PLY file of the C-alpha trace (Angstrom):
ply
format ascii 1.0
element vertex 295
property float x
property float y
property float z
element edge 294
property int vertex1
property int vertex2
end_header
-12.45 7.60 -21.78
-16.05 8.63 -21.17
-17.78 7.62 -17.95
-21.16 8.90 -19.07
-22.16 5.97 -21.24
-23.70 7.22 -24.49
-23.20 10.90 -23.67
-20.98 13.13 -25.78
-17.25 12.84 -25.13
-15.70 15.26 -22.65
-14.40 18.33 -24.51
-10.63 18.71 -24.62
-10.99 22.12 -22.97
-12.32 20.41 -19.85
-9.21 18.24 -19.67
-7.10 21.36 -20.07
-8.95 23.06 -17.22
-8.46 19.99 -15.02
-4.76 19.95 -15.84
-4.47 23.62 -14.85
-6.35 22.93 -11.62
-4.23 19.87 -10.77
-1.01 21.80 -11.16
-1.94 24.89 -9.20
-2.55 27.23 -12.13
-6.28 27.41 -11.39
-8.06 27.50 -8.05
-10.81 25.04 -7.19
-13.32 27.86 -7.38
-11.97 28.97 -10.76
-12.05 25.39 -12.03
-15.73 24.96 -11.17
-16.65 28.40 -12.48
-15.03 27.75 -15.85
-16.60 24.31 -16.10
-19.98 26.05 -16.28
-19.35 26.84 -19.95
-19.30 23.13 -20.75
-22.15 21.95 -18.50
-24.75 21.53 -21.23
-27.41 19.02 -22.17
-28.60 18.49 -18.61
-25.07 17.83 -17.31
-24.41 19.82 -14.13
-21.06 21.37 -13.24
-20.62 18.92 -10.38
-21.40 15.97 -12.64
-18.93 17.24 -15.24
-16.27 17.67 -12.56
-16.91 14.12 -11.38
-16.22 12.91 -14.92
-12.62 14.10 -14.77
-11.81 13.43 -11.11
-9.99 10.21 -10.17
-12.10 7.13 -9.42
-9.83 4.83 -7.47
-12.33 2.00 -7.56
-11.08 1.52 -11.13
-7.63 0.34 -10.04
-6.74 -2.97 -11.65
-4.38 -4.69 -9.23
-6.01 -4.93 -5.83
-4.04 -4.64 -2.59
-3.22 -8.07 -1.29
-3.16 -9.56 -4.78
-2.10 -13.18 -4.88
1.63 -13.66 -5.05
2.70 -10.32 -3.57
4.21 -9.44 -0.22
3.55 -5.86 0.89
4.23 -3.67 3.91
4.84 -0.05 4.91
8.50 0.65 5.75
10.08 3.64 7.49
13.44 4.87 6.23
15.86 7.73 6.93
16.06 10.85 4.79
18.77 12.92 6.47
18.76 15.72 3.86
14.99 15.73 3.55
12.23 15.16 6.09
14.41 13.10 8.43
12.04 10.16 8.73
9.99 8.91 5.79
7.69 6.01 4.98
7.02 4.09 1.79
4.95 1.24 0.40
7.17 -1.81 -0.13
5.97 -4.66 -2.34
7.69 -7.65 -3.95
6.86 -11.11 -5.29
6.10 -13.31 -2.30
7.83 -16.35 -3.78
10.98 -14.59 -5.00
13.89 -16.99 -5.33
16.78 -14.82 -4.24
17.33 -11.11 -4.52
15.65 -8.91 -7.12
16.37 -5.49 -8.65
14.52 -2.56 -7.11
12.32 0.20 -8.53
11.40 3.43 -6.72
7.91 4.51 -7.78
7.41 8.27 -7.45
3.93 9.75 -7.11
2.34 12.85 -8.58
1.81 16.12 -6.70
-0.77 14.68 -4.30
0.90 11.99 -2.22
0.85 8.21 -2.25
-2.65 7.65 -3.59
-4.21 4.28 -4.53
-3.16 4.57 -8.16
0.55 4.88 -7.35
0.28 1.96 -4.94
-1.22 0.05 -7.83
1.69 0.97 -10.11
4.07 -0.35 -7.44
2.17 -3.64 -7.42
2.45 -3.85 -11.20
6.22 -3.38 -10.92
6.33 -6.17 -8.34
4.28 -8.41 -10.59
6.90 -7.78 -13.28
9.48 -9.31 -10.95
10.89 -6.32 -9.05
11.07 -5.06 -5.50
9.02 -1.85 -5.68
9.14 0.97 -3.15
6.74 3.93 -3.32
7.46 6.67 -0.76
4.79 9.06 0.48
5.99 12.68 0.46
3.07 13.48 2.75
4.27 11.17 5.52
5.80 14.07 7.53
2.37 15.74 7.41
0.40 12.68 8.47
0.35 10.78 5.17
-1.91 10.76 2.15
-5.24 12.08 3.48
-7.57 9.88 1.44
-8.37 12.30 -1.35
-6.31 14.08 -3.97
-7.60 17.60 -3.35
-6.37 17.66 0.24
-3.26 15.73 -0.74
-2.40 18.31 -3.38
-2.83 21.16 -0.89
-0.69 19.34 1.67
2.12 18.58 -0.75
2.22 22.23 -1.84
3.27 23.16 1.71
6.41 21.01 1.56
9.73 22.28 0.26
10.33 20.82 -3.20
14.05 20.19 -2.71
13.37 18.43 0.57
10.97 16.09 -1.22
13.54 15.40 -3.95
15.99 14.43 -1.21
13.36 12.10 0.29
13.03 10.18 -2.97
16.78 10.07 -3.49
17.08 8.64 0.03
14.48 6.02 -0.91
16.72 4.89 -3.77
19.65 4.61 -1.36
17.46 2.66 1.06
16.31 0.26 -1.63
19.87 -0.20 -2.92
20.95 -1.47 0.49
17.84 -3.53 1.28
18.39 -7.22 1.89
15.76 -8.14 -0.71
17.47 -6.34 -3.61
20.49 -7.00 -5.78
21.64 -3.40 -5.31
20.53 -2.46 -8.82
17.85 0.21 -8.61
15.83 2.22 -11.11
13.08 4.78 -10.72
9.83 5.59 -12.46
7.70 8.65 -11.80
4.62 10.44 -13.03
4.06 14.20 -13.39
5.81 15.62 -10.28
7.33 12.16 -9.96
8.49 12.35 -13.56
10.33 15.59 -12.78
11.90 13.95 -9.73
12.93 10.95 -11.85
14.67 13.32 -14.27
16.50 14.95 -11.37
17.49 11.64 -9.80
18.97 10.57 -13.14
21.42 13.49 -13.09
22.06 13.51 -9.32
22.43 9.78 -8.64
24.72 8.45 -11.38
24.79 5.01 -9.75
21.12 4.39 -10.68
20.66 1.69 -13.29
17.76 3.38 -15.14
15.20 6.18 -14.84
11.79 6.38 -16.53
10.02 9.75 -16.25
6.42 10.05 -17.44
5.38 13.58 -18.48
7.57 15.32 -15.90
9.40 18.63 -15.83
13.01 19.04 -16.90
16.32 19.66 -15.12
18.52 22.51 -16.28
19.91 21.75 -19.71
23.43 22.10 -18.28
22.76 19.04 -16.11
22.50 16.86 -19.20
26.29 17.05 -19.55
26.75 14.76 -16.57
23.93 12.32 -17.26
25.17 8.74 -16.93
21.89 6.97 -16.16
19.96 5.34 -19.03
16.79 7.37 -19.50
13.44 6.45 -21.05
11.04 9.39 -21.43
7.25 9.19 -22.01
5.32 12.27 -23.11
1.68 12.95 -23.96
1.07 14.52 -27.35
-1.50 17.01 -26.00
0.58 18.03 -22.98
1.74 21.46 -24.17
2.75 22.53 -20.65
5.38 19.81 -20.14
6.32 19.38 -23.77
7.31 23.04 -24.10
10.56 22.28 -22.26
11.40 19.09 -24.14
13.18 20.52 -27.25
15.78 22.35 -25.16
16.46 19.35 -22.94
16.53 17.00 -25.93
19.09 19.24 -27.62
21.24 19.12 -24.47
20.96 15.32 -24.26
21.91 14.99 -27.91
24.82 17.39 -27.54
26.33 15.14 -24.87
25.45 11.79 -26.50
23.30 10.84 -23.53
21.89 7.32 -23.33
18.18 8.00 -23.70
15.08 7.14 -25.65
11.91 9.23 -25.82
8.36 8.45 -26.88
5.59 10.94 -27.59
2.10 9.43 -27.73
-0.07 11.41 -30.17
-3.56 12.55 -29.23
-3.36 11.71 -25.51
-3.43 13.92 -22.44
-1.04 14.44 -19.55
-1.76 11.61 -17.14
-2.65 9.13 -19.89
-1.13 6.27 -17.88
-3.44 6.80 -14.90
-6.32 4.36 -15.36
-8.45 6.00 -12.66
-9.22 9.15 -14.68
-10.76 9.83 -18.12
-7.37 11.07 -19.33
-6.37 7.40 -19.40
-5.64 6.01 -22.84
-5.56 2.23 -22.70
-3.51 1.74 -25.87
-0.86 4.34 -25.06
-0.69 3.27 -21.40
-0.19 -0.40 -22.26
2.51 0.42 -24.81
4.30 2.80 -22.44
4.26 0.33 -19.56
5.50 -2.53 -21.76
8.36 -0.32 -22.88
9.05 0.62 -19.27
9.29 -2.99 -18.12
11.47 -3.94 -21.11
13.77 -0.99 -20.33
14.13 -2.03 -16.70
14.68 -5.66 -17.75
17.49 -4.49 -20.05
19.29 -2.30 -17.53
18.52 -3.82 -14.12
18.78 -7.56 -14.75
0 1
1 2
2 3
3 4
4 5
5 6
6 7
7 8
8 9
9 10
10 11
11 12
12 13
13 14
14 15
15 16
16 17
17 18
18 19
19 20
20 21
21 22
22 23
23 24
24 25
25 26
26 27
27 28
28 29
29 30
30 31
31 32
32 33
33 34
34 35
35 36
36 37
37 38
38 39
39 40
40 41
41 42
42 43
43 44
44 45
45 46
46 47
47 48
48 49
49 50
50 51
51 52
52 53
53 54
54 55
55 56
56 57
57 58
58 59
59 60
60 61
61 62
62 63
63 64
64 65
65 66
66 67
67 68
68 69
69 70
70 71
71 72
72 73
73 74
74 75
75 76
76 77
77 78
78 79
79 80
80 81
81 82
82 83
83 84
84 85
85 86
86 87
87 88
88 89
89 90
90 91
91 92
92 93
93 94
94 95
95 96
96 97
97 98
98 99
99 100
100 101
101 102
102 103
103 104
104 105
105 106
106 107
107 108
108 109
109 110
110 111
111 112
112 113
113 114
114 115
115 116
116 117
117 118
118 119
119 120
120 121
121 122
122 123
123 124
124 125
125 126
126 127
127 128
128 129
129 130
130 131
131 132
132 133
133 134
134 135
135 136
136 137
137 138
138 139
139 140
140 141
141 142
142 143
143 144
144 145
145 146
146 147
147 148
148 149
149 150
150 151
151 152
152 153
153 154
154 155
155 156
156 157
157 158
158 159
159 160
160 161
161 162
162 163
163 164
164 165
165 166
166 167
167 168
168 169
169 170
170 171
171 172
172 173
173 174
174 175
175 176
176 177
177 178
178 179
179 180
180 181
181 182
182 183
183 184
184 185
185 186
186 187
187 188
188 189
189 190
190 191
191 192
192 193
193 194
194 195
195 196
196 197
197 198
198 199
199 200
200 201
201 202
202 203
203 204
204 205
205 206
206 207
207 208
208 209
209 210
210 211
211 212
212 213
213 214
214 215
215 216
216 217
217 218
218 219
219 220
220 221
221 222
222 223
223 224
224 225
225 226
226 227
227 228
228 229
229 230
230 231
231 232
232 233
233 234
234 235
235 236
236 237
237 238
238 239
239 240
240 241
241 242
242 243
243 244
244 245
245 246
246 247
247 248
248 249
249 250
250 251
251 252
252 253
253 254
254 255
255 256
256 257
257 258
258 259
259 260
260 261
261 262
262 263
263 264
264 265
265 266
266 267
267 268
268 269
269 270
270 271
271 272
272 273
273 274
274 275
275 276
276 277
277 278
278 279
279 280
280 281
281 282
282 283
283 284
284 285
285 286
286 287
287 288
288 289
289 290
290 291
291 292
292 293
293 294
């Protein structure tokens, strides 16, 4: 995706720099300094940075969309933060109980894009619940840079426990059938992988370009798993062969898709990493997978 109209496409190296910055491998100062190499043809560093930063005005499913009921709900996370909050959304005219899906955000809190993904899950006929790992720190601060810095101060295992508690909460909610799956992106993809091996009662887990559990954990995997990976995502994909071998060795119930020529974050339609074709295919597969295992 190119936000600059007829200008030249953004070089792949810029996406790689942004990925390193997003995941803590490059400081903000280092990110802007290295962008200088690619700020050519009258394009300033700040303008180039703006091309790869999220633009949440692009979200497709507006809050309050017709046919959806939504609210913020507090729940208990006894092994995590203690008290947590999440965005709860379901079809307003649901006839009876529905399966539930926990939607797990990236490494920056419950931003508008993840709320939007939760609404899409609800529009597909599910009760969706998207916790905010930043709730104990005051909640998502309104921008990803501050959200990323805030989330980095939280203990990772505590956050994993918070999302596992959200699945327990959704399982027992009066609006659900008790069947629950999870879907997560980046950090949330890694958490989805962990939940699949730690919560064997889950009905399905769908990690998008997330890190991997220890290969030894694959031996106990009982949860149907659908994995989505970006072809250009060398950082995450480096760990896939070893985990795939472990899954295969234990005849795990999984399917995996690698989308050629797309970047980490290709499903996020608020950034230029978005690939409309790959994102649509991945999401259709996700919904079909949940329909198969949660209905």
